[in-house]
KEKE-3310 file (N, C-alpha, C; in steps of 0.2 Angstrom, whole numbers, plus 5000, padded with zeros to 4 digits):
npx = (5554:5550:5558:5563:5574:5586:5588:5601:5608:5621:5627:5632:5626:5613:5611:5605:5592:5588:5581:5569:5558:5545:5527:5515:5498:5495:5505:5509:5515:5520:5524:5528:5531:5546:5543:5534:5539:5535:5529:5516:5512:5502:5500:5496:5492:5497:5500:5506:5515:5527:5533:5528:5531:5543:5541:5545:5548:5561:5567:5571:5563:5563:5558:5551:5557:5569:5571:5574:5566:5563:5555:5543:5531:5519:5504:5491:5476:5461:5468:5477:5492:5498:5511:5520:5532:5546:5556:5573:5581:5576:5582:5591:5584:5586:5598:5608:5610:5622:5627:5626:5630:5631:5636:5632:5632:5632:5621:5628:5639:5631:5624:5636:5640:5630:5631:5644:5642:5634:5629:5628:5613:5611:5604:5590:5582:5588:5587:5586:5597:5606:5615:5627:5624:5631:5627:5627:5627:5621:5620:5613:5611:5620:5621:5616:5617:5615:5611:5613:5606:5606:5602:5602:5593:5587:5594:5585:5574:5581:5584:5572:5561:5559:5553:5564:5571:5583:5577:5567:5574:5583:5575:5574:5571:5569:5577:5577:5587:5589:5604:5608:5605:5598:5597:5590:5587:5577:5568:5578:5578:5565:5551:5545:5532:5525:5513:5496:5484:5467:5451:5433:5415:5401:5387:5370:5359:5355:5352:5345:5346:5340:5343:5337:5338:5347:5348:5354:5349:5351:5350:5349:5348:5344:5343:5333:5342:5352:5362:5362:5361:5358:5363:5360:5357:5349:5348:5347:5347:5353:5362:5379)
npy = (5329:5345:5358:5374:5382:5396:5403:5404:5394:5383:5368:5359:5362:5358:5350:5354:5363:5373:5389:5390:5379:5370:5370:5365:5366:5356:5345:5339:5326:5323:5311:5305:5292:5293:5306:5321:5327:5334:5345:5351:5364:5369:5383:5391:5408:5417:5427:5421:5411:5414:5407:5406:5417:5414:5405:5407:5411:5401:5398:5384:5369:5355:5339:5326:5315:5319:5324:5337:5352:5365:5381:5387:5394:5404:5408:5417:5414:5416:5418:5408:5402:5395:5385:5380:5367:5361:5346:5346:5341:5347:5359:5358:5361:5374:5375:5373:5363:5364:5358:5341:5327:5311:5295:5278:5276:5270:5270:5275:5283:5292:5299:5305:5313:5322:5329:5334:5343:5353:5369:5383:5392:5407:5418:5415:5413:5423:5424:5412:5402:5405:5398:5386:5370:5353:5339:5321:5305:5288:5272:5257:5253:5248:5240:5242:5251:5267:5281:5299:5315:5331:5348:5364:5362:5359:5349:5342:5340:5333:5321:5316:5322:5323:5316:5308:5306:5301:5291:5286:5282:5272:5265:5266:5269:5283:5288:5299:5307:5320:5328:5318:5306:5292:5281:5267:5250:5245:5255:5262:5256:5252:5240:5223:5220:5232:5237:5234:5226:5226:5218:5221:5221:5231:5231:5228:5224:5217:5201:5192:5176:5164:5149:5136:5123:5113:5110:5110:5105:5109:5104:5109:5106:5110:5107:5113:5118:5122:5113:5100:5094:5090:5086:5087:5083:5084:5080:5081:5071:5079:5087:5092)
npz = (4965:4960:4951:4946:4935:4931:4915:4911:4917:4919:4911:4920:4932:4937:4947:4959:4969:4961:4957:4963:4971:4965:4967:4959:4953:4944:4934:4919:4909:4893:4881:4866:4855:4846:4844:4850:4866:4880:4893:4903:4914:4927:4937:4952:4954:4967:4982:4992:4987:4976:4966:4953:4946:4941:4931:4916:4899:4891:4904:4914:4919:4930:4932:4942:4938:4935:4923:4911:4905:4894:4895:4883:4881:4889:4898:4906:4915:4924:4937:4936:4930:4915:4909:4895:4891:4883:4881:4885:4875:4864:4862:4853:4841:4839:4832:4817:4803:4792:4780:4776:4769:4764:4758:4760:4775:4791:4806:4817:4811:4804:4814:4820:4810:4808:4820:4819:4809:4813:4817:4829:4828:4829:4823:4821:4833:4844:4858:4864:4865:4877:4884:4879:4876:4877:4868:4869:4861:4857:4848:4842:4829:4818:4807:4795:4780:4774:4763:4768:4768:4772:4773:4778:4789:4805:4819:4826:4817:4807:4815:4820:4814:4800:4784:4779:4790:4803:4811:4803:4792:4797:4805:4819:4837:4847:4862:4875:4887:4896:4892:4883:4871:4863:4849:4845:4840:4847:4859:4871:4888:4887:4890:4888:4894:4895:4893:4898:4891:4889:4885:4882:4883:4878:4887:4884:4891:4907:4914:4927:4934:4946:4953:4963:4964:4968:4984:5000:5016:5032:5049:5066:5083:5100:5118:5132:5140:5133:5130:5125:5109:5092:5075:5058:5040:5025:5008:4990:4975:4966:4971:4971)
capx = (5554:5549:5562:5564:5581:5587:5590:5608:5611:5626:5625:5634:5623:5607:5611:5603:5585:5587:5579:5563:5554:5538:5521:5510:5491:5496:5511:5507:5521:5518:5529:5526:5537:5549:5539:5534:5541:5534:5526:5511:5512:5497:5502:5491:5495:5496:5505:5510:5520:5529:5537:5525:5535:5549:5540:5546:5551:5568:5569:5571:5560:5566:5552:5552:5562:5576:5572:5574:5562:5563:5548:5543:5525:5516:5499:5487:5468:5458:5473:5481:5497:5499:5517:5521:5539:5548:5562:5579:5583:5573:5587:5595:5580:5589:5604:5607:5615:5624:5627:5628:5628:5636:5634:5633:5634:5628:5618:5633:5642:5626:5623:5642:5640:5625:5633:5649:5640:5629:5631:5623:5609:5609:5600:5583:5580:5594:5586:5585:5603:5610:5620:5628:5624:5634:5623:5630:5622:5623:5615:5615:5609:5626:5621:5613:5620:5610:5613:5610:5607:5603:5605:5598:5588:5589:5596:5579:5571:5585:5584:5565:5555:5558:5552:5570:5575:5587:5573:5563:5578:5586:5570:5575:5567:5574:5576:5580:5588:5593:5609:5610:5600:5600:5592:5591:5582:5571:5569:5582:5574:5558:5549:5540:5526:5524:5506:5491:5478:5461:5445:5427:5409:5396:5381:5364:5355:5357:5346:5347:5342:5342:5341:5337:5336:5352:5348:5356:5345:5355:5346:5353:5343:5347:5338:5331:5348:5357:5368:5361:5359:5359:5363:5359:5356:5346:5350:5344:5352:5356:5368:5386)
capy = (5336:5349:5364:5379:5385:5401:5401:5405:5389:5379:5361:5355:5366:5356:5345:5358:5364:5379:5396:5389:5373:5371:5366:5367:5363:5350:5344:5333:5325:5320:5308:5301:5288:5297:5313:5326:5326:5340:5345:5357:5366:5374:5386:5396:5415:5419:5431:5417:5408:5418:5403:5407:5422:5411:5401:5412:5408:5399:5395:5377:5365:5348:5335:5321:5310:5322:5327:5345:5355:5372:5384:5391:5397:5405:5412:5417:5414:5415:5417:5402:5402:5389:5385:5374:5366:5355:5342:5350:5339:5352:5365:5356:5364:5381:5375:5372:5359:5368:5353:5334:5323:5305:5288:5271:5277:5267:5275:5279:5288:5297:5304:5309:5318:5327:5333:5338:5348:5357:5375:5387:5397:5413:5423:5414:5415:5425:5424:5405:5399:5409:5393:5381:5363:5348:5333:5315:5300:5282:5269:5250:5252:5249:5234:5244:5257:5271:5288:5304:5322:5336:5354:5370:5360:5359:5342:5338:5338:5327:5315:5312:5326:5323:5309:5305:5307:5295:5286:5284:5278:5266:5261:5265:5272:5287:5288:5306:5308:5326:5330:5312:5303:5286:5279:5260:5246:5246:5261:5261:5256:5249:5234:5219:5220:5239:5238:5229:5227:5222:5219:5221:5222:5235:5227:5232:5223:5212:5196:5188:5169:5161:5142:5133:5116:5109:5113:5106:5107:5108:5104:5110:5106:5111:5106:5119:5121:5124:5109:5094:5095:5085:5090:5082:5087:5080:5083:5077:5067:5084:5090:5089)
capz = (4967:4954:4952:4940:4934:4927:4908:4911:4921:4915:4910:4926:4938:4937:4953:4965:4968:4956:4960:4966:4971:4962:4970:4955:4953:4940:4930:4915:4904:4886:4877:4860:4852:4840:4843:4855:4873:4883:4899:4904:4921:4929:4944:4955:4955:4974:4985:4997:4983:4971:4961:4947:4943:4938:4925:4911:4893:4891:4910:4913:4924:4931:4935:4947:4935:4934:4916:4910:4900:4894:4894:4877:4881:4896:4898:4913:4915:4931:4942:4935:4925:4912:4905:4891:4890:4879:4883:4884:4868:4858:4861:4846:4836:4838:4828:4810:4799:4786:4775:4778:4764:4764:4756:4764:4782:4796:4810:4821:4807:4802:4820:4821:4804:4810:4826:4817:4804:4816:4820:4832:4823:4833:4820:4821:4840:4848:4865:4866:4867:4881:4886:4874:4879:4873:4868:4867:4858:4856:4844:4841:4823:4814:4803:4788:4777:4770:4761:4771:4765:4776:4772:4780:4793:4812:4820:4828:4811:4804:4819:4821:4811:4792:4781:4778:4796:4805:4814:4797:4787:4800:4808:4826:4842:4851:4870:4877:4894:4896:4886:4880:4867:4859:4844:4845:4837:4852:4863:4878:4894:4886:4893:4884:4897:4898:4892:4900:4886:4891:4881:4886:4879:4880:4889:4883:4897:4912:4916:4933:4935:4952:4953:4970:4963:4972:4990:5006:5022:5038:5055:5072:5088:5106:5123:5135:5143:5128:5130:5121:5102:5087:5069:5052:5034:5020:5001:4984:4970:4961:4974:4969)
cpx = (5554:5553:5562:5571:5581:5589:5597:5612:5615:5624:5627:5631:5616:5606:5608:5595:5583:5585:5573:5561:5547:5533:5515:5503:5492:5502:5510:5513:5518:5524:5527:5532:5539:5545:5539:5536:5541:5530:5521:5511:5506:5499:5498:5495:5493:5501:5509:5516:5521:5533:5534:5528:5541:5548:5539:5549:5558:5570:5567:5568:5563:5560:5555:5557:5568:5577:5571:5570:5562:5557:5548:5536:5522:5510:5495:5480:5465:5463:5477:5486:5498:5506:5518:5529:5540:5555:5568:5582:5581:5577:5591:5591:5582:5596:5603:5612:5616:5624:5630:5625:5633:5632:5636:5636:5629:5625:5623:5636:5637:5625:5630:5642:5636:5628:5639:5648:5634:5632:5626:5619:5607:5604:5592:5580:5585:5593:5587:5592:5608:5616:5621:5629:5627:5630:5627:5624:5625:5618:5618:5613:5615:5626:5619:5616:5615:5614:5609:5611:5603:5606:5600:5592:5591:5590:5590:5575:5575:5585:5577:5560:5554:5556:5558:5574:5578:5582:5569:5568:5581:5581:5571:5570:5571:5572:5580:5581:5593:5597:5611:5604:5602:5595:5594:5586:5576:5573:5573:5577:5567:5557:5544:5533:5524:5517:5501:5485:5473:5455:5439:5421:5405:5390:5375:5359:5358:5351:5349:5342:5345:5339:5342:5336:5341:5353:5351:5353:5349:5350:5350:5348:5347:5341:5337:5337:5353:5363:5367:5359:5361:5359:5362:5357:5353:5347:5346:5350:5356:5361:5375:5389)
cpy = (5340:5356:5368:5382:5391:5399:5401:5399:5384:5371:5357:5358:5364:5351:5348:5359:5370:5385:5395:5382:5374:5367:5368:5363:5356:5350:5338:5332:5321:5317:5304:5298:5291:5303:5317:5323:5332:5339:5351:5358:5371:5376:5391:5403:5418:5424:5427:5413:5411:5414:5404:5412:5420:5407:5406:5408:5407:5397:5388:5374:5358:5344:5330:5315:5313:5324:5334:5347:5362:5375:5388:5395:5398:5410:5412:5417:5412:5414:5411:5403:5395:5390:5379:5373:5360:5352:5346:5347:5344:5358:5364:5359:5371:5381:5373:5367:5362:5364:5346:5329:5317:5299:5283:5272:5273:5272:5279:5284:5293:5302:5308:5314:5323:5332:5337:5344:5353:5364:5379:5392:5403:5418:5421:5416:5417:5425:5417:5402:5403:5404:5388:5375:5358:5342:5327:5310:5293:5278:5261:5248:5253:5243:5236:5250:5261:5278:5293:5311:5327:5343:5360:5368:5360:5351:5338:5336:5333:5321:5312:5316:5325:5316:5305:5306:5301:5290:5283:5280:5272:5262:5261:5269:5276:5287:5295:5306:5314:5327:5324:5309:5297:5284:5271:5256:5246:5251:5259:5261:5253:5242:5230:5220:5227:5241:5233:5231:5223:5223:5218:5222:5227:5231:5231:5230:5217:5207:5192:5181:5166:5154:5139:5126:5111:5112:5108:5109:5104:5109:5105:5110:5107:5110:5113:5123:5123:5119:5103:5097:5090:5089:5085:5086:5082:5084:5079:5074:5073:5088:5088:5086)
cpz = (4960:4955:4945:4941:4930:4920:4907:4914:4916:4915:4916:4933:4939:4943:4959:4964:4964:4960:4964:4966:4970:4966:4965:4956:4949:4936:4926:4910:4899:4883:4872:4857:4846:4839:4849:4862:4876:4889:4899:4912:4922:4936:4946:4956:4962:4976:4990:4993:4977:4965:4954:4943:4939:4932:4919:4905:4893:4898:4910:4920:4924:4935:4940:4945:4933:4927:4916:4904:4900:4892:4887:4877:4888:4894:4904:4911:4922:4936:4942:4929:4922:4908:4901:4890:4886:4882:4881:4877:4863:4858:4855:4840:4835:4835:4821:4807:4793:4779:4777:4773:4763:4761:4760:4771:4786:4801:4814:4818:4806:4808:4821:4816:4806:4815:4823:4812:4806:4819:4824:4828:4827:4830:4821:4828:4844:4855:4868:4869:4871:4883:4881:4878:4874:4874:4866:4865:4858:4851:4843:4833:4818:4809:4796:4786:4773:4768:4766:4768:4768:4775:4774:4785:4800:4814:4822:4822:4807:4808:4819:4817:4804:4790:4780:4784:4798:4807:4808:4793:4790:4804:4816:4830:4846:4858:4872:4885:4895:4890:4883:4877:4864:4854:4843:4841:4841:4857:4870:4884:4893:4889:4888:4887:4899:4897:4895:4896:4888:4886:4885:4881:4882:4881:4888:4888:4901:4914:4921:4933:4942:4952:4960:4969:4968:4979:4995:5012:5028:5044:5061:5077:5095:5112:5126:5138:5139:5128:5125:5114:5097:5080:5063:5046:5029:5013:4996:4980:4966:4964:4972:4974)
residu = (MET:LEU:CYS:VAL:TYR:ASP:LYS:PHE:THR:LYS:GLN:ASN:GLU:PHE:ASN:ASN:CYS:GLY:ILE:ARG:ILE:LEU:LYS:PRO:LEU:SER:PHE:TYR:THR:TYR:GLU:GLU:LEU:ASN:GLY:ASP:TYR:SER:VAL:GLU:ILE:LYS:TYR:PRO:ILE:THR:GLN:ASP:ASP:ASP:ALA:TRP:LYS:PHE:LEU:LEU:PRO:TYR:ASN:ILE:VAL:ARG:ASN:SER:GLU:ASN:GLN:LEU:PHE:PHE:ILE:TYR:ASP:CYS:TYR:THR:GLU:ASP:ASP:ILE:LEU:THR:ALA:GLN:ALA:ARG:HIS:ILE:PHE:TYR:TYR:LEU:ALA:ASP:LYS:GLN:ILE:TYR:GLU:CYS:LYS:TYR:LYS:ASP:PHE:ASN:CYS:GLY:TYR:ALA:LEU:SER:ALA:ILE:LYS:ASP:HIS:THR:GLU:ILE:ASN:TRP:GLY:LEU:VAL:PRO:GLU:SER:ASN:PHE:ILE:GLU:TYR:ASP:PHE:SER:PHE:SER:THR:ASP:LEU:ASN:ASP:LYS:LEU:TYR:ASN:ILE:ASP:TYR:HIS:GLY:VAL:ASN:PRO:VAL:TYR:ALA:LEU:ILE:GLY:ALA:SER:ASP:SER:ILE:VAL:ASN:ILE:TYR:GLY:GLY:GLU:ILE:HIS:ARG:ASP:ASN:PHE:ARG:TYR:SER:ILE:ASN:LYS:ARG:LYS:GLU:GLY:SER:LYS:SER:ASP:ALA:PHE:ASP:ILE:ARG:SER:GLY:PHE:ASN:MET:LEU:SER:VAL:ARG:GLU:ARG:ILE:ASN:THR:GLU:ASN:LEU:VAL:ASN:VAL:MET:HIS:THR:GLU:ASP:ASN:TYR:GLY:GLN:GLY:TYR:SER:GLY:GLY:TYR:SER:THR:THR:ASP:TYR:CYS:PRO)
# end
């Protein structure tokens, strides 16, 4: 079920249908490993369904997998409203790490340090963080120690965006699940057989060859009354 929520919705209030149930023309989800996680919604502008009126910047939509996305861009064309939304994880992009510099930290300590040194950045986009959300995290990358140094950047940039981000330093893969994220050696929930890779050839021409060398002749006879019959067959030495 697709739902839309008001931008003032609190973290524990996403277990209902929100302010409207959505019936869009299309709802596409894009997720890139250690990168973009967003959706595109196309909704008809009609008088019969006014749900499109609630697809506004900073309102939040929930997809059929119960993942939350906040809208950041809307435009209309030919009576169709298109809304672009990013995963709720990107609310962290409206915060700022004032200073986070440590030596010989494993990934768990690094993630804790980033969270502890992050503050709300109300000055950049004052409309965005109407509600303060609390994000939790986990990791299994605790066997290697590295130095981290982040100052004046947002947590998303420090986690997955920078050349010296956590996923690039420790070599992990991020999994985002609403207000929780994990950075593990292997993305949480991933499968070994997730992809079916097939190969083929571009055919320039098709040639057909029919060989009737190996034939089997079957004979079937009946009398005038349809009762008596005999059957037999003849073949060649080439028949298998």
